[in-house]
N, C-alpha and C positions, 0 to 999 in steps of 0.2 A: 920690655917698655910696651906699653901701650898703644895702639896706632894713633893718628894723629887724629883731635877731636875736630869733628864734622862745622864745630862753631867758629871755628876759631876766624879772628878778626884779620882781613888782608887791607892791602890799601883798593884792593879791586869792590872791597862790600864783602855784606856778609856771605858765607859759602855754605849752604845748609838750612835745613827748616828752624827757624828760630824755636819755634813751639816745642823742640824735643826737649827743653827745659821745665816747661810749664807745668806737664802731669808729672813729673817724679817732684818737683819743688810742693805744688799744690798737697799734694796727697802725704808728703810728709809732713808740712804745715798743719793739717787736718789730724795726723796722729801726735806732733807735737807742741802744737801753740802752748804758751805759759796763758794762765787768767790773768787777766791784768784790769785793773778798773777802769781803765780808760776804752777798753775794746769788749766787744761783742754790740749786739743791736739795743740794748740798751741805754748806749753811752754818747751823749750829747754832744754837738759839735764843740760846745764851751769845753766839756772835759776834754775832748783830745786836742783843745786848742790849748788848755791848761798842762796837759802833759807834753806837747811837744816845747813847751818852753823848759817845762823841768827840767828834761829826759837831755837835753843839749849839754854835750860834755860832763855828763853823771849818772853813774848805773843805775839800774832800774832798782835794786833793793832800796837804795839812797832816797829814791824819790815817791815809793809808796807812801809812806807812811804821812810825808809832808804834802803829799797830792789829795789824799784822803780828809786832812784835816782842812787844807785850803778849801776843797769844795763845800766840805761842812758848813765851814764861817762865809764863803763868797760861793752859794750855786751858781747864779747870774753875774754873766758882764755887768749888769747894772748896779750889783749888789757889792762886787769889788770897787767899779769906780766912785761908789759913794762912801767910801773909807779913803780917809787918808794913805797917801803913796808911803807913807812911813809905817805904817799897819803891815804893809804889802812886804816891803822890806823886813820886817822882825817874823812875820809869820815863813818867809820865805827858810828862815832857819839858815843852817849851815849846811845848803847845797852848795852855798860857793856859786860865784860869778854874779854876786846880788844884781846886778844894773837890770839883769834879766825880771826881777819882780817889778823894778820901776817901768820897764818895757810893757810888760805885761798888762800892769793899772794904766799905763797910757793907751794899751790897743784895746782896752776896756770900757774907756772912756770913748773913744773913738766908736767904740762898737754902740754903747749908749747912744750916742747924740748923733750919730750919723747912718745906725742901719737900726733903729729900733729896739735899740738892747739884744738883735740876734747875729750870733755870727754869719757871717755874708759866705755865701755859697761860692760866688765866681773868684778866680784868682786874681783879676786884676783888683778886684774889690780886696783883696786878702792882704794882697804883697802892699799895696797903698796902707797898711796898719801900721801904726809905729812898732817898731821892732821886729816886724817881719820880714823875713829874706824868702829867697826861689823857693828855698829847702822847705821852711815852715809852711807856704802858701799851698805848696804843693801837696804837702802832708796831710793840710788840714782838707782841700779839697777833695783828696784822695779818702783818705778815712774817714773824716766825718761826713760826705756826701756821693762816694763813690765814682766819681771823676777820673776820666781817664789823665794820669801823668804818671810822667819819670819821677819818682821822690829818690833823690838822690843822697843818701845820709853817708857817711864811713864804711856801716857795713853791710852796704847794697855795693858800694863802688869794690871794696875789696871783694866780695863775693863773681861780681863782673869782672873785674881784672883778672881774677885765677882760671873761672871757668868760661871764658871767653877769650880773652887778650892773652892767659896765658905766663901774666905775671902777678908776682908776690902782691905787690901794695900798687893801687893805682898814685897818681903823681898827688902834688899837694894840692892843688887847686883843678875844680872842673874841667876838661875842654871841650870845645864843642864835639869832635867824634866820640869823646865821653858820652857824651848825652846823648848825642843821636844813635849810639849803640842803644842805652839805656829806655831812650822810645821804643825802638824798633821793636823791642822786645817785650813791651807793655801790652795783654793779649785782650781784643776786643770785649771778651766776658771776664769779668770778677777783675777789673784790674787794680782793687782797692786791695782785696783778697792776695794778691800776687806782689804789691810791693809790701804789703805787711809780714807776707811769707818769706820773702828774699832778705830783707831786714831781719828776721827769725834766724833766719840760715845763718848770716852772718855773725849775730850773737852767741849763737849758743855751738855750732858745728864749725863756722867757716872763721874761726878769731885770727884776729890778728897772732896772738904767741900760740904756740903749739897748737894748729887746728887738727880738727880730730877727722881726718879725710876717710877714714873705714867708716866713717856714721853717716858720712854723705849721699845726698841722696844721687846725686850728680857727680859722684866721681867717676863712672864711666865716661863722662861727657865732658870732663874737666879737661882743658888745653894744657893749663900747668901742671896737673899731675901727671896728664901723657909726656908731657917734656922733662918729667920728672923733679919736678919742683924745686927748678933754679929759683937760687936766691935772689934777693933784692937788688938792684945793680944800680938805681935811682940816687940823687942826692940823701946825704944823711938824713936819718928819721931821728926829729930831736923830741926826748920826754919832756914833760914837762916838770922844769925843778920846783920845790918848794921852798922848804927847811932854808929860812935866813934869807927868802925872797921879799921884795915890798909886798908880793902878794898873800905871804904868810903877816906880815905886819897889820897887812888892812884887812886881812881874816879875825885876826885878835882884836883891833881896835872895834870893828863893828861886830862881834863878840860880847864887849863890853855895852856898847849900846844898845844892842837888843834885850839885852838881859835885865838891864834898868831903867825902870819907868821913870820920863823927864830928862831932864838935864844931865850931862857928867861933866866931872869938872875935869880941866885939863892935867890935873895931877892923878885923878882915878885912869886916867890913860896911860901916864906915864908908868902906871904899876902893869897896865898889858905890855908894854914893851917897853925898855930900860932908856936903849942907845938912840939919844935926840934926834939926830941928824935922818936918820930912815925913817923916825915914826912921826916926824914933822914932815915928811917928804909922802907919807904914806897916807895922812891925814888929809893933807891938803889936795892929796888926786881923790881922797872920795869926796870932799867938799866939791872939788870939779865936775865929779859926775853925777852930783846932785843924790848922793846917799849918805850926806851927813850936813846939817847948817850949825853953822855958827851962829849962838844966842848970849850977845855978849863976849865974854873969856869962858863961857860953857859949850857944849856939843852936844847935839839932839838928832834921833831920825826926820826925815823932814814931817810936814803936815801933810 
């Protein structure tokens, strides 16, 4: 067994120099970074913002084609704000969680009305936008503007839980000690690159299932590896069911509404899901979420 990691988190605070993680992670990222359309010097703040909305709970491979089509149609927040919200939902396609499209449309409208059509760079202004929470505000401020923020997505939290705290997975919600740890790890130089590098490490190497520890640049500094990779002993980790759920029904109904212009009859929706009780429940929830509107006895995407 390897000696205890010098970066272990204890009640008395962090022991050892946190910068021991920085150089190996940044060197690894320089060699392994994926080329993605929302990264690099040519990526505008709007491109970063759109990517952050789309990437929530959605794999990169599914996002890229929708992202590129979206930016071709609406290259600025003002372009999106000028379009009907239903067109944003239609363009969202099958990314899932289509309320994100409505929230992005609402954020674009607020940016156009309150910030002259430019994505704001201040965290306080970003988090005040519709649909923008702490993670998204921190990510945009960091990735688009280079500001120093702790960016805590699932991948980043998992890397820190393993490398520093010695646990296989983080808890279900971000805790204050976890945030303080992440903030202490943000370097003064290249804070945005650090945030992206750790995120990429979690996505490609320190994965939830079958982590590739032999390819990890900080394996020799990892508390979880040093402890023998103990299994997660927290609350049960629940996967997201799909088949037969209301989420699946909502998806079927939304697919019909996206693919057919104008209004859609109730009979056409019955073809998408025959069981009436669950169909009506799912349809009512779509109406309540603002994703579908009733037009007499027919249905449509919002204007």
